[in-house]
Each structure stands twice: as structure tokens, then as C-alpha cells.
N, C-alpha and C positions, 0 to 999 in steps of 0.2 A: 727416380733413377740416381737421375749422371750424379746427382745431390746427398748422397746413402752415400753413389758406390769415392765419389771426392771426399767421406767422415771414412770409412771405411778405410780408402789410402791414407789419407794424416796416419789411422791407427795402426796402420801398415810397421811404420819402425823403419821406415827407407833408413839403409846408412849413407851417409854423409858421401856423392857420390860430383865426380868433375864432370861431368858428361853427362843429357839422353838424349837417345832416337827415338825420338815420338813416332804419330803418322797421323793427318788430318783423317778424321773423321767422318766419312759418308753418312749423313742422317738418313736419303732414301737408302740406305740398307740398314739401318738399325742400331750402328755403329753406336759405341757407348765414347763418350764426347771427356776426349780426353785431355784439351784444354784446360781445364778447371784445375787437376791430376797437375800438368807440366809449371800452370802460374805458380800453384802453391809450391813444387817443390825450385823453383826460382827466385822464389820470395823469403827460403828456407833456408839456401843456398846459395847467397851470393856467387854470381861470378859462370854460375851454371852456364856450358855451354851446352846451350840448346840444338839437333838437327836433324830433318826429314830427308825420308826416306828418296833417289832419285832410280828409278828403277829403268836398265835397260833392257825393253823387252824382244828385241831380236838374240840378246846371250840371256836371261831372266836371270840374269845376275846384278846388286842393288847398290849401291854407295849410301852408303850415309854423310849430309851436307851442312854444316854447321853451317845456324839464320843464325838471322837478327832482326829488331824495328824493321828497318833498312832491304828488308830482303824482295826480291820479285817470284811473281808464280804464275806457273800454264802447266792447265792443265793435260797428262796423258790421253792413251788415246784410251782407258780404262775410267776418265772425268776422273784424275786423283791431283788433287794440286801436287807443287813440284818444286821444291829452289829453283832455278835461272841457273843458281849459279852461286858461287862457296867453297871454303876450301874445303879438301875431302878427309872428315874425321875414319880413319883405320877400323875398323873393326876390333882390334883388341885397347884398344884405347876409350870402351865406350863402358860408362859404370851400367846406366839399365838401358833397359830398351824395354817399349813400350810393345808389344805385339796385335799385329791385329789377330783377329780373331772369332770361327761363324762358333765353337763347342769351346771345351776342355771338357778331360776329363777329372775323378781325382786321382789321378799318377802324375796330373802335370801336360799330359801327351790332347796335342789340341788340331785344330780341324782350322785350314783357314780356306781360303780363296780356292788352293791349289793349283798354282802356279810353280811353287818353292822358292819362290822371290824372299822370302823369310828360314829356310830352312838351311840353302845356299848360305847368308848371309851370317844367321846366329851360327855355325859347324866353325866360321872363323872365332868370335868370341870370347874377349880369356873364362875358362869356366867360373870364377869369380863373379864375372855380367852373370845382372838383376836381369832375368827377361818372364815380363809380368805382364799378364793378360787381365783385361775384364770387360765381365760379363757380366746380363740383366738376368740374366741367370746361375741356374748352382749347375753343376761337373752332373754331366755323367756319368756310371758307374766305371763305363770302359770304354775307349775310339776303339773299333778291334783293327781298321785296316794302318791300322801305325805299324812302320817301320824303323828299320838301322837307319833311316838319314830325317828320321826327324830329330829336330829338337827340340827335345819337352822344356818347356814354362819350370823360371824356379818359385816365382807366385798365381795365383790367381786371386781377381776381385772379385766378387758379387755383391750388391747393395748388403746384402746378411750375412755377410763371413768373407778370410781372410782366409787360406789358400795357398799351405808352404808345403813343396813337396822337395 
């Protein structure tokens, strides 16, 4: 399935970006493996700055931390590896954000893990930033409990199709 997601990602026609906020996929949660897609993008766009999120579990906020091959990571209380240190990339400087999710609908609304970290972060990104979600499953018709604080995806990728919102 991850190979099919990579193929769809390669077909998505992502415009050149200088920064990518990815996330560390958790296999035990069944999350899609984003590493092949970020590796492909780094090959296609030399000089791409990769970042990973670092969450403040007390405030519910997160930051994008620039990483490279020398970055050290530590698992947070949720078992998610985070960069120990690195330069903070402001949300409005991110061109592409890989957004973790459980599912999304045909309008781009998504169900995350319920803590709101990404919605709080995404509201400060540029409107032109690409918010991309990967799913092994096709989208549902409608997520009924989406509200005005939820920030929708701009692209959803499944093994079978690319959805643009």
C-alpha cells in the first residue's frame, strides 16, 4: 500500500516548495509511511528543508523544527519521536505539510487524533500551503462533527486516487 501511495504522490504534481513539515509515522497505529514520499521530494527538490513537529503537551501547541541527517530524536509522552533541538520554522514559511489523520471526507475535512495540535498549527500557515493527508482507505462521504476550527486538507492521497479540495 505504501508503494501505491508513493506512486500517487509522484503523480500529484506537487509544485516546487522549499519547506516540508512531515511527521513520524507510527506503524502500530497503522499510519501511512511518509518517509518514501519525503525522500522522493528531497531528491526532486534539492535544498528542501525538512521539518518535524514538536508538541507542547501542556499548551496543545506545536512547532516545526528543522531537521537533517544529524538530528537526534526523543519520544514524547505519546510515543512519537520528536527532534530534540533545531531551528524553528514559522508556520507561514511552510510550503507543504503532511498531515496525520485517521480518515478524511470528500470535502477535505479530516479526523485526526483529537488533541487539535494540527488544527491550531495549520490556522497560522499560509492559505497557499499544501495540506496533504495520506490514507490507505478511500474518503468517507462526510465527517459530521467538523467545525469552524478544523482546517481542511488541500490534497488527499489514497492508493487508488488523488483528491484535490
